[in-house]
Structure formats: structure tokens, C-alpha cells
PDB file of N, CA, C and O in Angstrom:
ATOM      1  N   UNK A   1      91.844  84.990 111.076  1.00  0.00           N
ATOM      2  CA  UNK A   1      93.196  85.476 111.293  1.00  0.00           C
ATOM      3  C   UNK A   1      93.223  86.513 112.408  1.00  0.00           C
ATOM      4  O   UNK A   1      94.174  86.554 113.188  1.00  0.00           O
ATOM      5  N   UNK A   2      92.198  87.345 112.492  1.00  0.00           N
ATOM      6  CA  UNK A   2      92.131  88.370 113.519  1.00  0.00           C
ATOM      7  C   UNK A   2      90.849  88.203 114.301  1.00  0.00           C
ATOM      8  O   UNK A   2      89.803  87.909 113.723  1.00  0.00           O
ATOM      9  N   UNK A   3      90.915  88.389 115.619  1.00  0.00           N
ATOM     10  CA  UNK A   3      89.734  88.291 116.464  1.00  0.00           C
ATOM     11  C   UNK A   3      89.025  89.623 116.576  1.00  0.00           C
ATOM     12  O   UNK A   3      87.833  89.664 116.882  1.00  0.00           O
ATOM     13  N   UNK A   4      89.733  90.712 116.335  1.00  0.00           N
ATOM     14  CA  UNK A   4      89.167  92.045 116.466  1.00  0.00           C
ATOM     15  C   UNK A   4      88.666  92.560 115.132  1.00  0.00           C
ATOM     16  O   UNK A   4      89.184  92.207 114.072  1.00  0.00           O
ATOM     17  N   UNK A   5      87.632  93.417 115.206  1.00  0.00           N
ATOM     18  CA  UNK A   5      87.167  94.100 114.008  1.00  0.00           C
ATOM     19  C   UNK A   5      88.279  95.049 113.558  1.00  0.00           C
ATOM     20  O   UNK A   5      88.796  95.817 114.369  1.00  0.00           O
ATOM     21  N   UNK A   6      88.653  95.007 112.281  1.00  0.00           N
ATOM     22  CA  UNK A   6      89.722  95.889 111.812  1.00  0.00           C
ATOM     23  C   UNK A   6      89.393  97.365 112.033  1.00  0.00           C
ATOM     24  O   UNK A   6      88.258  97.804 111.850  1.00  0.00           O
ATOM     25  N   UNK A   7      90.401  98.100 112.423  1.00  0.00           N
ATOM     26  CA  UNK A   7      90.305  99.544 112.623  1.00  0.00           C
ATOM     27  C   UNK A   7      91.488 100.185 111.918  1.00  0.00           C
ATOM     28  O   UNK A   7      92.408  99.496 111.478  1.00  0.00           O
ATOM     29  N   UNK A   8      91.459 101.492 111.815  1.00  0.00           N
ATOM     30  CA  UNK A   8      92.595 102.200 111.203  1.00  0.00           C
ATOM     31  C   UNK A   8      93.865 101.944 112.025  1.00  0.00           C
ATOM     32  O   UNK A   8      94.952 101.825 111.461  1.00  0.00           O
ATOM     33  N   UNK A   9      93.732 101.860 113.344  1.00  0.00           N
ATOM     34  CA  UNK A   9      94.897 101.594 114.201  1.00  0.00           C
ATOM     35  C   UNK A   9      95.473 100.211 113.914  1.00  0.00           C
ATOM     36  O   UNK A   9      96.688 100.052 113.805  1.00  0.00           O
ATOM     37  N   UNK A  10      94.596  99.205 113.790  1.00  0.00           N
ATOM     38  CA  UNK A  10      95.074  97.855 113.484  1.00  0.00           C
ATOM     39  C   UNK A  10      95.677  97.783 112.080  1.00  0.00           C
ATOM     40  O   UNK A  10      96.647  97.060 111.855  1.00  0.00           O
ATOM     41  N   UNK A  11      95.102  98.532 111.139  1.00  0.00           N
ATOM     42  CA  UNK A  11      95.671  98.582 109.793  1.00  0.00           C
ATOM     43  C   UNK A  11      97.093  99.124 109.840  1.00  0.00           C
ATOM     44  O   UNK A  11      97.997  98.560 109.224  1.00  0.00           O
ATOM     45  N   UNK A  12      97.291 100.215 110.568  1.00  0.00           N
ATOM     46  CA  UNK A  12      98.631 100.791 110.681  1.00  0.00           C
ATOM     47  C   UNK A  12      99.591  99.805 111.339  1.00  0.00           C
ATOM     48  O   UNK A  12     100.750  99.709 110.937  1.00  0.00           O
ATOM     49  N   UNK A  13      99.118  99.072 112.349  1.00  0.00           N
ATOM     50  CA  UNK A  13      99.965  98.058 112.973  1.00  0.00           C
ATOM     51  C   UNK A  13     100.344  96.982 111.955  1.00  0.00           C
ATOM     52  O   UNK A  13     101.503  96.574 111.887  1.00  0.00           O
ATOM     53  N   UNK A  14      99.373  96.522 111.165  1.00  0.00           N
ATOM     54  CA  UNK A  14      99.637  95.502 110.147  1.00  0.00           C
ATOM     55  C   UNK A  14     100.628  95.990 109.102  1.00  0.00           C
ATOM     56  O   UNK A  14     101.412  95.211 108.559  1.00  0.00           O
ATOM     57  N   UNK A  15     100.583  97.283 108.828  1.00  0.00           N
ATOM     58  CA  UNK A  15     101.497  97.866 107.841  1.00  0.00           C
ATOM     59  C   UNK A  15     102.844  98.226 108.449  1.00  0.00           C
ATOM     60  O   UNK A  15     103.733  98.698 107.740  1.00  0.00           O
ATOM     61  N   UNK A  16     103.010  98.011 109.751  1.00  0.00           N
ATOM     62  CA  UNK A  16     104.279  98.309 110.418  1.00  0.00           C
ATOM     63  C   UNK A  16     104.502  99.793 110.629  1.00  0.00           C
ATOM     64  O   UNK A  16     105.640 100.254 110.710  1.00  0.00           O
ATOM     65  N   UNK A  17     103.404 100.543 110.719  1.00  0.00           N
ATOM     66  CA  UNK A  17     103.490 101.991 110.896  1.00  0.00           C
ATOM     67  C   UNK A  17     103.087 102.382 112.309  1.00  0.00           C
ATOM     68  O   UNK A  17     102.494 101.584 113.035  1.00  0.00           O
ATOM     69  N   UNK A  18     103.407 103.604 112.693  1.00  0.00           N
ATOM     70  CA  UNK A  18     103.031 104.139 113.993  1.00  0.00           C
ATOM     71  C   UNK A  18     101.509 104.188 114.072  1.00  0.00           C
ATOM     72  O   UNK A  18     100.870 104.936 113.331  1.00  0.00           O
ATOM     73  N   UNK A  19     100.927 103.393 114.969  1.00  0.00           N
ATOM     74  CA  UNK A  19      99.477 103.278 115.074  1.00  0.00           C
ATOM     75  C   UNK A  19      98.877 104.183 116.138  1.00  0.00           C
ATOM     76  O   UNK A  19      97.691 104.073 116.448  1.00  0.00           O
ATOM     77  N   UNK A  20      99.684 105.077 116.700  1.00  0.00           N
ATOM     78  CA  UNK A  20      99.130 106.026 117.671  1.00  0.00           C
ATOM     79  C   UNK A  20      98.277 107.045 116.929  1.00  0.00           C
ATOM     80  O   UNK A  20      98.431 107.226 115.721  1.00  0.00           O
ATOM     81  N   UNK A  21      97.389 107.704 117.641  1.00  0.00           N
ATOM     82  CA  UNK A  21      96.534 108.718 117.017  1.00  0.00           C
ATOM     83  C   UNK A  21      97.373 109.795 116.334  1.00  0.00           C
ATOM     84  O   UNK A  21      97.081 110.201 115.210  1.00  0.00           O
ATOM     85  N   UNK A  22      98.423 110.253 117.026  1.00  0.00           N
ATOM     86  CA  UNK A  22      99.292 111.287 116.459  1.00  0.00           C
ATOM     87  C   UNK A  22     100.069 110.756 115.254  1.00  0.00           C
ATOM     88  O   UNK A  22     100.254 111.474 114.272  1.00  0.00           O
ATOM     89  N   UNK A  23     100.522 109.504 115.325  1.00  0.00           N
ATOM     90  CA  UNK A  23     101.260 108.910 114.223  1.00  0.00           C
ATOM     91  C   UNK A  23     100.409 108.755 112.978  1.00  0.00           C
ATOM     92  O   UNK A  23     100.870 109.018 111.866  1.00  0.00           O
ATOM     93  N   UNK A  24      99.165 108.328 113.163  1.00  0.00           N
ATOM     94  CA  UNK A  24      98.246 108.168 112.041  1.00  0.00           C
ATOM     95  C   UNK A  24      97.940 109.524 111.422  1.00  0.00           C
ATOM     96  O   UNK A  24      97.969 109.682 110.201  1.00  0.00           O
ATOM     97  N   UNK A  25      97.650 110.494 112.267  1.00  0.00           N
ATOM     98  CA  UNK A  25      97.339 111.841 111.771  1.00  0.00           C
ATOM     99  C   UNK A  25      98.520 112.420 110.986  1.00  0.00           C
ATOM    100  O   UNK A  25      98.338 113.000 109.916  1.00  0.00           O
ATOM    101  N   UNK A  26      99.722 112.257 111.525  1.00  0.00           N
ATOM    102  CA  UNK A  26     100.909 112.784 110.840  1.00  0.00           C
ATOM    103  C   UNK A  26     101.128 112.074 109.506  1.00  0.00           C
ATOM    104  O   UNK A  26     101.439 112.717 108.503  1.00  0.00           O
ATOM    105  N   UNK A  27     100.965 110.749 109.492  1.00  0.00           N
ATOM    106  CA  UNK A  27     101.141 109.998 108.250  1.00  0.00           C
ATOM    107  C   UNK A  27     100.169 110.502 107.190  1.00  0.00           C
ATOM    108  O   UNK A  27     100.563 110.748 106.050  1.00  0.00           O
ATOM    109  N   UNK A  28      98.920 110.653 107.557  1.00  0.00           N
ATOM    110  CA  UNK A  28      97.902 111.099 106.604  1.00  0.00           C
ATOM    111  C   UNK A  28      98.196 112.510 106.105  1.00  0.00           C
ATOM    112  O   UNK A  28      98.044 112.790 104.916  1.00  0.00           O
ATOM    113  N   UNK A  29      98.608 113.382 106.984  1.00  0.00           N
ATOM    114  CA  UNK A  29      98.894 114.763 106.580  1.00  0.00           C
ATOM    115  C   UNK A  29     100.133 114.864 105.698  1.00  0.00           C
ATOM    116  O   UNK A  29     100.209 115.747 104.844  1.00  0.00           O
ATOM    117  N   UNK A  30     101.099 113.979 105.889  1.00  0.00           N
ATOM    118  CA  UNK A  30     102.360 114.084 105.146  1.00  0.00           C
ATOM    119  C   UNK A  30     102.439 113.147 103.940  1.00  0.00           C
ATOM    120  O   UNK A  30     103.449 113.132 103.237  1.00  0.00           O
ATOM    121  N   UNK A  31     101.388 112.369 103.694  1.00  0.00           N
ATOM    122  CA  UNK A  31     101.393 111.436 102.577  1.00  0.00           C
ATOM    123  C   UNK A  31     100.175 111.620 101.675  1.00  0.00           C
ATOM    124  O   UNK A  31      99.659 110.650 101.120  1.00  0.00           O
ATOM    125  N   UNK A  32      99.725 112.842 101.531  1.00  0.00           N
ATOM    126  CA  UNK A  32      98.567 113.112 100.674  1.00  0.00           C
ATOM    127  C   UNK A  32      98.878 112.734  99.231  1.00  0.00           C
ATOM    128  O   UNK A  32      99.981 112.965  98.735  1.00  0.00           O
ATOM    129  N   UNK A  33      97.889 112.151  98.573  1.00  0.00           N
ATOM    130  CA  UNK A  33      98.023 111.725  97.178  1.00  0.00           C
ATOM    131  C   UNK A  33      97.151 112.596  96.287  1.00  0.00           C
ATOM    132  O   UNK A  33      96.094 113.073  96.700  1.00  0.00           O
ATOM    133  N   UNK A  34      97.614 112.795  95.053  1.00  0.00           N
ATOM    134  CA  UNK A  34      96.757 113.516  94.120  1.00  0.00           C
ATOM    135  C   UNK A  34      95.656 112.565  93.656  1.00  0.00           C
ATOM    136  O   UNK A  34      95.783 111.347  93.786  1.00  0.00           O
ATOM    137  N   UNK A  35      94.596 113.117  93.124  1.00  0.00           N
ATOM    138  CA  UNK A  35      93.421 112.323  92.759  1.00  0.00           C
ATOM    139  C   UNK A  35      93.714 111.275  91.680  1.00  0.00           C
ATOM    140  O   UNK A  35      92.939 110.332  91.519  1.00  0.00           O
ATOM    141  N   UNK A  36      94.806 111.421  90.947  1.00  0.00           N
ATOM    142  CA  UNK A  36      95.147 110.475  89.884  1.00  0.00           C
ATOM    143  C   UNK A  36      96.027 109.323  90.352  1.00  0.00           C
ATOM    144  O   UNK A  36      96.334 108.428  89.565  1.00  0.00           O
ATOM    145  N   UNK A  37      96.441 109.329  91.623  1.00  0.00           N
ATOM    146  CA  UNK A  37      97.310 108.272  92.140  1.00  0.00           C
ATOM    147  C   UNK A  37      96.497 107.304  92.982  1.00  0.00           C
ATOM    148  O   UNK A  37      95.949 107.672  94.021  1.00  0.00           O
ATOM    149  N   UNK A  38      96.428 106.077  92.523  1.00  0.00           N
ATOM    150  CA  UNK A  38      95.725 105.041  93.279  1.00  0.00           C
ATOM    151  C   UNK A  38      96.502 104.740  94.558  1.00  0.00           C
ATOM    152  O   UNK A  38      97.730 104.819  94.583  1.00  0.00           O
ATOM    153  N   UNK A  39      95.787 104.400  95.595  1.00  0.00           N
ATOM    154  CA  UNK A  39      96.404 104.127  96.889  1.00  0.00           C
ATOM    155  C   UNK A  39      97.551 103.125  96.766  1.00  0.00           C
ATOM    156  O   UNK A  39      98.637 103.363  97.294  1.00  0.00           O
ATOM    157  N   UNK A  40      97.326 102.023  96.084  1.00  0.00           N
ATOM    158  CA  UNK A  40      98.355 100.978  96.003  1.00  0.00           C
ATOM    159  C   UNK A  40      99.519 101.355  95.089  1.00  0.00           C
ATOM    160  O   UNK A  40     100.529 100.651  95.063  1.00  0.00           O
ATOM    161  N   UNK A  41      99.398 102.443  94.345  1.00  0.00           N
ATOM    162  CA  UNK A  41     100.505 102.904  93.495  1.00  0.00           C
ATOM    163  C   UNK A  41     101.362 103.971  94.186  1.00  0.00           C
ATOM    164  O   UNK A  41     102.343 104.445  93.613  1.00  0.00           O
ATOM    165  N   UNK A  42     101.002 104.341  95.389  1.00  0.00           N
ATOM    166  CA  UNK A  42     101.782 105.358  96.107  1.00  0.00           C
ATOM    167  C   UNK A  42     103.218 104.872  96.290  1.00  0.00           C
ATOM    168  O   UNK A  42     103.455 103.712  96.626  1.00  0.00           O
ATOM    169  N   UNK A  43     104.152 105.760  96.069  1.00  0.00           N
ATOM    170  CA  UNK A  43     105.570 105.390  96.103  1.00  0.00           C
ATOM    171  C   UNK A  43     106.098 105.099  97.503  1.00  0.00           C
ATOM    172  O   UNK A  43     107.175 104.521  97.645  1.00  0.00           O
ATOM    173  N   UNK A  44     105.362 105.485  98.532  1.00  0.00           N
ATOM    174  CA  UNK A  44     105.867 105.318  99.897  1.00  0.00           C
ATOM    175  C   UNK A  44     105.634 103.928 100.490  1.00  0.00           C
ATOM    176  O   UNK A  44     106.161 103.636 101.564  1.00  0.00           O
ATOM    177  N   UNK A  45     104.869 103.067  99.833  1.00  0.00           N
ATOM    178  CA  UNK A  45     104.634 101.729 100.368  1.00  0.00           C
ATOM    179  C   UNK A  45     105.802 100.803 100.059  1.00  0.00           C
ATOM    180  O   UNK A  45     106.438 100.912  99.010  1.00  0.00           O
ATOM    181  N   UNK A  46     106.073  99.895 100.984  1.00  0.00           N
ATOM    182  CA  UNK A  46     106.988  98.801 100.686  1.00  0.00           C
ATOM    183  C   UNK A  46     106.209  97.766  99.884  1.00  0.00           C
ATOM    184  O   UNK A  46     104.984  97.851  99.790  1.00  0.00           O
ATOM    185  N   UNK A  47     106.889  96.813  99.317  1.00  0.00           N
ATOM    186  CA  UNK A  47     106.200  95.771  98.556  1.00  0.00           C
ATOM    187  C   UNK A  47     105.223  95.002  99.451  1.00  0.00           C
ATOM    188  O   UNK A  47     104.108  94.693  99.030  1.00  0.00           O
ATOM    189  N   UNK A  48     105.633  94.695 100.671  1.00  0.00           N
ATOM    190  CA  UNK A  48     104.764  93.955 101.595  1.00  0.00           C
ATOM    191  C   UNK A  48     103.518  94.769 101.951  1.00  0.00           C
ATOM    192  O   UNK A  48     102.414  94.227 101.991  1.00  0.00           O
ATOM    193  N   UNK A  49     103.690  96.065 102.209  1.00  0.00           N
ATOM    194  CA  UNK A  49     102.547  96.922 102.511  1.00  0.00           C
ATOM    195  C   UNK A  49     101.592  96.985 101.319  1.00  0.00           C
ATOM    196  O   UNK A  49     100.377  96.862 101.473  1.00  0.00           O
ATOM    197  N   UNK A  50     102.153  97.175 100.153  1.00  0.00           N
ATOM    198  CA  UNK A  50     101.350  97.249  98.923  1.00  0.00           C
ATOM    199  C   UNK A  50     100.568  95.951  98.726  1.00  0.00           C
ATOM    200  O   UNK A  50      99.381  95.981  98.403  1.00  0.00           O
ATOM    201  N   UNK A  51     101.233  94.816  98.921  1.00  0.00           N
ATOM    202  CA  UNK A  51     100.570  93.524  98.763  1.00  0.00           C
ATOM    203  C   UNK A  51      99.442  93.334  99.764  1.00  0.00           C
ATOM    204  O   UNK A  51      98.392  92.791  99.419  1.00  0.00           O
ATOM    205  N   UNK A  52      99.645  93.775 100.994  1.00  0.00           N
ATOM    206  CA  UNK A  52      98.595  93.679 102.019  1.00  0.00           C
ATOM    207  C   UNK A  52      97.378  94.489 101.593  1.00  0.00           C
ATOM    208  O   UNK A  52      96.249  94.003 101.655  1.00  0.00           O
ATOM    209  N   UNK A  53      97.609  95.716 101.163  1.00  0.00           N
ATOM    210  CA  UNK A  53      96.516  96.597 100.738  1.00  0.00           C
ATOM    211  C   UNK A  53      95.764  95.995  99.556  1.00  0.00           C
ATOM    212  O   UNK A  53      94.536  95.916  99.572  1.00  0.00           O
ATOM    213  N   UNK A  54      96.496  95.574  98.540  1.00  0.00           N
ATOM    214  CA  UNK A  54      95.863  95.017  97.337  1.00  0.00           C
ATOM    215  C   UNK A  54      95.090  93.748  97.663  1.00  0.00           C
ATOM    216  O   UNK A  54      93.957  93.579  97.212  1.00  0.00           O
ATOM    217  N   UNK A  55      95.689  92.860  98.438  1.00  0.00           N
ATOM    218  CA  UNK A  55      95.039  91.577  98.708  1.00  0.00           C
ATOM    219  C   UNK A  55      93.720  91.762  99.452  1.00  0.00           C
ATOM    220  O   UNK A  55      92.749  91.060  99.166  1.00  0.00           O
ATOM    221  N   UNK A  56      93.670  92.686 100.390  1.00  0.00           N
ATOM    222  CA  UNK A  56      92.433  92.874 101.148  1.00  0.00           C
ATOM    223  C   UNK A  56      91.402  93.671 100.368  1.00  0.00           C
ATOM    224  O   UNK A  56      90.200  93.482 100.556  1.00  0.00           O
ATOM    225  N   UNK A  57      91.852  94.549  99.505  1.00  0.00           N
ATOM    226  CA  UNK A  57      90.916  95.255  98.629  1.00  0.00           C
ATOM    227  C   UNK A  57      90.251  94.271  97.678  1.00  0.00           C
ATOM    228  O   UNK A  57      89.038  94.312  97.475  1.00  0.00           O
ATOM    229  N   UNK A  58      91.058  93.385  97.096  1.00  0.00           N
ATOM    230  CA  UNK A  58      90.530  92.406  96.139  1.00  0.00           C
ATOM    231  C   UNK A  58      89.596  91.410  96.806  1.00  0.00           C
ATOM    232  O   UNK A  58      88.593  91.005  96.218  1.00  0.00           O
ATOM    233  N   UNK A  59      89.924  91.011  98.043  1.00  0.00           N
ATOM    234  CA  UNK A  59      89.080  90.063  98.772  1.00  0.00           C
ATOM    235  C   UNK A  59      87.760  90.698  99.188  1.00  0.00           C
ATOM    236  O   UNK A  59      86.771  90.004  99.423  1.00  0.00           O
ATOM    237  N   UNK A  60      87.756  92.030  99.276  1.00  0.00           N
ATOM    238  CA  UNK A  60      86.582  92.751  99.765  1.00  0.00           C
ATOM    239  C   UNK A  60      86.166  92.199 101.126  1.00  0.00           C
ATOM    240  O   UNK A  60      84.981  92.008 101.400  1.00  0.00           O
ATOM    241  N   UNK A  61      87.165  91.948 101.969  1.00  0.00           N
ATOM    242  CA  UNK A  61      86.914  91.411 103.302  1.00  0.00           C
ATOM    243  C   UNK A  61      86.726  92.525 104.318  1.00  0.00           C
ATOM    244  O   UNK A  61      86.532  93.682 103.945  1.00  0.00           O
ATOM    245  N   UNK A  62      86.782  92.188 105.590  1.00  0.00           N
ATOM    246  CA  UNK A  62      86.539  93.173 106.647  1.00  0.00           C
ATOM    247  C   UNK A  62      87.570  94.302 106.649  1.00  0.00           C
ATOM    248  O   UNK A  62      87.299  95.383 107.173  1.00  0.00           O
ATOM    249  N   UNK A  63      88.745  94.065 106.072  1.00  0.00           N
ATOM    250  CA  UNK A  63      89.770  95.105 105.990  1.00  0.00           C
ATOM    251  C   UNK A  63      89.467  96.117 104.893  1.00  0.00           C
ATOM    252  O   UNK A  63      89.957  97.245 104.940  1.00  0.00           O
ATOM    253  N   UNK A  64      88.661  95.725 103.904  1.00  0.00           N
ATOM    254  CA  UNK A  64      88.417  96.588 102.742  1.00  0.00           C
ATOM    255  C   UNK A  64      87.841  97.943 103.148  1.00  0.00           C
ATOM    256  O   UNK A  64      88.222  98.966 102.578  1.00  0.00           O
ATOM    257  N   UNK A  65      86.936  97.968 104.117  1.00  0.00           N
ATOM    258  CA  UNK A  65      86.356  99.243 104.549  1.00  0.00           C
ATOM    259  C   UNK A  65      87.408 100.144 105.190  1.00  0.00           C
ATOM    260  O   UNK A  65      87.381 101.361 105.005  1.00  0.00           O
ATOM    261  N   UNK A  66      88.322  99.557 105.933  1.00  0.00           N
ATOM    262  CA  UNK A  66      89.376 100.338 106.585  1.00  0.00           C
ATOM    263  C   UNK A  66      90.358 100.856 105.537  1.00  0.00           C
ATOM    264  O   UNK A  66      90.801 102.002 105.611  1.00  0.00           O
ATOM    265  N   UNK A  67      90.698 100.015 104.562  1.00  0.00           N
ATOM    266  CA  UNK A  67      91.577 100.441 103.475  1.00  0.00           C
ATOM    267  C   UNK A  67      90.905 101.554 102.679  1.00  0.00           C
ATOM    268  O   UNK A  67      91.560 102.527 102.305  1.00  0.00           O
ATOM    269  N   UNK A  68      89.601 101.422 102.415  1.00  0.00           N
ATOM    270  CA  UNK A  68      88.861 102.476 101.711  1.00  0.00           C
ATOM    271  C   UNK A  68      88.889 103.787 102.484  1.00  0.00           C
ATOM    272  O   UNK A  68      89.032 104.859 101.897  1.00  0.00           O
ATOM    273  N   UNK A  69      88.753 103.695 103.794  1.00  0.00           N
ATOM    274  CA  UNK A  69      88.802 104.895 104.637  1.00  0.00           C
ATOM    275  C   UNK A  69      90.164 105.573 104.552  1.00  0.00           C
ATOM    276  O   UNK A  69      90.247 106.794 104.414  1.00  0.00           O
ATOM    277  N   UNK A  70      91.230 104.782 104.633  1.00  0.00           N
ATOM    278  CA  UNK A  70      92.579 105.332 104.506  1.00  0.00           C
ATOM    279  C   UNK A  70      92.753 105.964 103.132  1.00  0.00           C
ATOM    280  O   UNK A  70      93.324 107.048 103.015  1.00  0.00           O
ATOM    281  N   UNK A  71      92.271 105.301 102.108  1.00  0.00           N
ATOM    282  CA  UNK A  71      92.354 105.830 100.753  1.00  0.00           C
ATOM    283  C   UNK A  71      91.688 107.205 100.670  1.00  0.00           C
ATOM    284  O   UNK A  71      92.258 108.139 100.106  1.00  0.00           O
ATOM    285  N   UNK A  72      90.499 107.326 101.225  1.00  0.00           N
ATOM    286  CA  UNK A  72      89.784 108.603 101.194  1.00  0.00           C
ATOM    287  C   UNK A  72      90.563 109.683 101.944  1.00  0.00           C
ATOM    288  O   UNK A  72      90.652 110.821 101.485  1.00  0.00           O
ATOM    289  N   UNK A  73      91.119 109.328 103.084  1.00  0.00           N
ATOM    290  CA  UNK A  73      91.867 110.302 103.873  1.00  0.00           C
ATOM    291  C   UNK A  73      93.150 110.745 103.187  1.00  0.00           C
ATOM    292  O   UNK A  73      93.549 111.903 103.304  1.00  0.00           O
ATOM    293  N   UNK A  74      93.796 109.834 102.472  1.00  0.00           N
ATOM    294  CA  UNK A  74      95.030 110.188 101.776  1.00  0.00           C
ATOM    295  C   UNK A  74      94.761 110.968 100.489  1.00  0.00           C
ATOM    296  O   UNK A  74      95.679 111.543  99.904  1.00  0.00           O
ATOM    297  N   UNK A  75      93.513 110.987 100.054  1.00  0.00           N
ATOM    298  CA  UNK A  75      93.143 111.741  98.867  1.00  0.00           C
ATOM    299  C   UNK A  75      92.376 113.007  99.205  1.00  0.00           C
ATOM    300  O   UNK A  75      91.807 113.642  98.317  1.00  0.00           O
ATOM    301  N   UNK A  76      92.353 113.380 100.468  1.00  0.00           N
ATOM    302  CA  UNK A  76      91.665 114.623 100.849  1.00  0.00           C
ATOM    303  C   UNK A  76      92.706 115.701 101.085  1.00  0.00           C
ATOM    304  O   UNK A  76      93.803 115.413 101.564  1.00  0.00           O
ATOM    305  N   UNK A  77      92.379 116.910 100.761  1.00  0.00           N
ATOM    306  CA  UNK A  77      93.290 118.022 101.023  1.00  0.00           C
ATOM    307  C   UNK A  77      93.267 118.426 102.479  1.00  0.00           C
ATOM    308  O   UNK A  77      94.121 119.189 102.932  1.00  0.00           O
ATOM    309  N   UNK A  78      92.288 117.915 103.219  1.00  0.00           N
ATOM    310  CA  UNK A  78      92.127 118.307 104.613  1.00  0.00           C
ATOM    311  C   UNK A  78      92.804 117.342 105.581  1.00  0.00           C
ATOM    312  O   UNK A  78      92.828 117.605 106.783  1.00  0.00           O
ATOM    313  N   UNK A  79      93.356 116.231 105.091  1.00  0.00           N
ATOM    314  CA  UNK A  79      93.986 115.271 105.987  1.00  0.00           C
ATOM    315  C   UNK A  79      92.944 114.423 106.678  1.00  0.00           C
ATOM    316  O   UNK A  79      92.033 113.912 106.026  1.00  0.00           O
ATOM    317  N   UNK A  80      93.057 114.262 107.975  1.00  0.00           N
ATOM    318  CA  UNK A  80      92.161 113.410 108.746  1.00  0.00           C
ATOM    319  C   UNK A  80      90.777 114.014 108.719  1.00  0.00           C
ATOM    320  O   UNK A  80      90.589 115.213 108.925  1.00  0.00           O
ATOM    321  N   UNK A  81      89.803 113.141 108.456  1.00  0.00           N
ATOM    322  CA  UNK A  81      88.411 113.593 108.413  1.00  0.00           C
ATOM    323  C   UNK A  81      87.752 113.397 109.747  1.00  0.00           C
ATOM    324  O   UNK A  81      86.575 113.720 109.908  1.00  0.00           O
TER     325      UNK A  81
END
């Protein structure tokens, strides 16, 4: 489906979000989750975004590492790592 290795920028593009460095940083800083909220349960996702995240996590495909990275960043108090 994709010729490029998935990156955080490509993930943001797939999710229909601002994929610029500043856009990603701002999203991560303003969408921090508490440790008890699973990434796919976050209230800010649309159904399509949630489905994309869940489907690639379950497949454990090349996107899974990027989704895991986003998950870690959204669960850190420091924002972008």
C-alpha cells in the first residue's frame, strides 16, 4: 500500500493531521493522555482515525512501531521526546 517506510510524518498525513514538525509537536503537547487512557480510546480521534490506529496495531505491521512511538509521546509529560 505504501512505498515509503512509515514515519511519524506519514502517520499524521494518514490521520489527516498537520504533518509539519511544528504541527506534530503542537499536537503532542496539546493532546497528552493520562496513563490510564489507551491511545485508541482518546476522545480526540475520529472514528476513521481510531480505526486506522487499531487496525495497524492489531496487524503489528510496519505502522505499529510508529503508532507505538506516538502512543509513548502522548503519554509523556514532556511532550516530544
